[in-house]
Each structure stands twice: as C-alpha cells, then as structure tokens.
C-alpha positions in Angstrom: 0.0 0.0 0.0 1.1 3.5 -0.8 -0.5 6.8 -0.1 -0.8 9.0 -3.0 -0.5 12.6 -2.3 0.1 14.3 -5.7 -1.8 14.6 -9.0 1.0 12.9 -10.9 1.0 10.0 -8.6 -2.8 9.6 -8.8 -2.5 9.8 -12.6 0.3 7.1 -12.8 -1.8 4.8 -10.4 -5.0 5.1 -12.4 -3.1 4.3 -15.6 -1.4 1.5 -14.1 -4.6 -0.1 -12.9 -7.0 0.7 -15.6 -4.8 0.1 -18.7 -2.9 -2.9 -17.2 -4.7 -5.4 -19.2 -3.8 -3.6 -22.6 -0.1 -3.8 -21.7 -0.4 -7.4 -20.8 -2.2 -8.2 -23.8 0.4 -6.7 -26.0 2.9 -9.0 -24.7 0.5 -11.9 -25.2 0.0 -10.7 -28.9 -3.8 -10.0 -28.3 -4.1 -6.3 -29.3 -7.9 -6.4 -29.2 -7.9 -6.1 -25.5 -8.1 -2.5 -24.3 -9.0 -2.3 -20.6 -8.7 -4.4 -17.6 -12.0 -6.2 -17.2 -11.2 -6.9 -13.6 -11.0 -3.2 -12.7 -13.6 -0.5 -12.6 -12.4 0.7 -16.2 -15.9 0.3 -17.7 -17.3 2.9 -15.3 -14.2 5.3 -15.5 -15.1 8.7 -17.0 -11.5 9.9 -17.6 -10.9 8.2 -20.9 -9.3 10.4 -23.7 -11.9 11.4 -26.3 -11.7 9.0 -29.4 -10.0 6.3 -27.5 -11.4 2.9 -28.3 -12.9 2.4 -24.8 -13.9 6.0 -24.0 -17.5 5.1 -24.4 -18.3 5.2 -20.6 -20.3 3.0 -18.3 -21.6 -0.5 -18.5 -25.2 0.3 -18.9 -27.4 -1.8 -16.7 -24.6 -3.4 -14.7 -24.2 -1.9 -11.3 -21.0 -0.1 -10.5 -18.8 -2.3 -8.4 -16.9 0.5 -6.8 -17.7 3.7 -5.0 -17.2 6.8 -7.0 -14.2 8.9 -6.2 -14.7 11.5 -3.5 -11.4 13.3 -3.0 -10.1 16.2 -5.2 -7.1 14.1 -6.0 -9.2 11.4 -7.7 -11.9 13.5 -9.0 -10.1 16.5 -10.5 -6.3 16.5 -9.6 -5.1 13.6 -11.6 -6.6 15.2 -14.8 -3.8 17.8 -14.7 -1.7 15.2 -16.5 -4.3 14.4 -19.1 -7.1 12.0 -19.6 -6.1 8.3 -20.0 -5.7 6.7 -23.5 -6.8 3.1 -23.6 -4.5 2.4 -26.5 -1.5 3.4 -24.4 0.9 0.6 -24.2 4.0 2.3 -22.4 5.3 0.3 -19.6 
C-alpha cells in the first residue's frame, strides 16, 4: 500500500490499474484487449476522447466500486491528461 499525495502519482496509479490489461495483452499478442476487465475501467469517466474504450459506463450493470470523493481522484489527476486506452507504454 502506498499513500498517493500528488496529482502525478494519482494519474500514474490510475493508468497502471485501468490500462494494465492492454499492456499485458500486447505481450501476449492480443491487441484487441483494451482495458482491464477486472477493474472499474468500464465505469471510469476519464478516458481520452476518441479512445477505443472511451464510451463510458456499462449500462445496466451496477457499478462495483464507490465513485471517487477526493479532489485528487476527481479532479487533480486530470492535470496530467485523460487516460488513453490504447497506451501501451510500460
């Protein structure tokens, strides 16, 4: 566990969690995988416009996590840009 205290840290943590399946798929030669299905990525509203997974929530499925409540996770991390689901940087 690590306490995140800065917008850049929060941005990096969100990217690591929500885009990790894409990075893993690249090494498994399965580029059609975009977001981590085991995460809350389908309900995440911070995807870059035009990204392949930027369509938003999962319709009728209930959100499995509580929405963010702190400034750092609602607004602060966005200082470093929205997340790109096609990003495969390690």
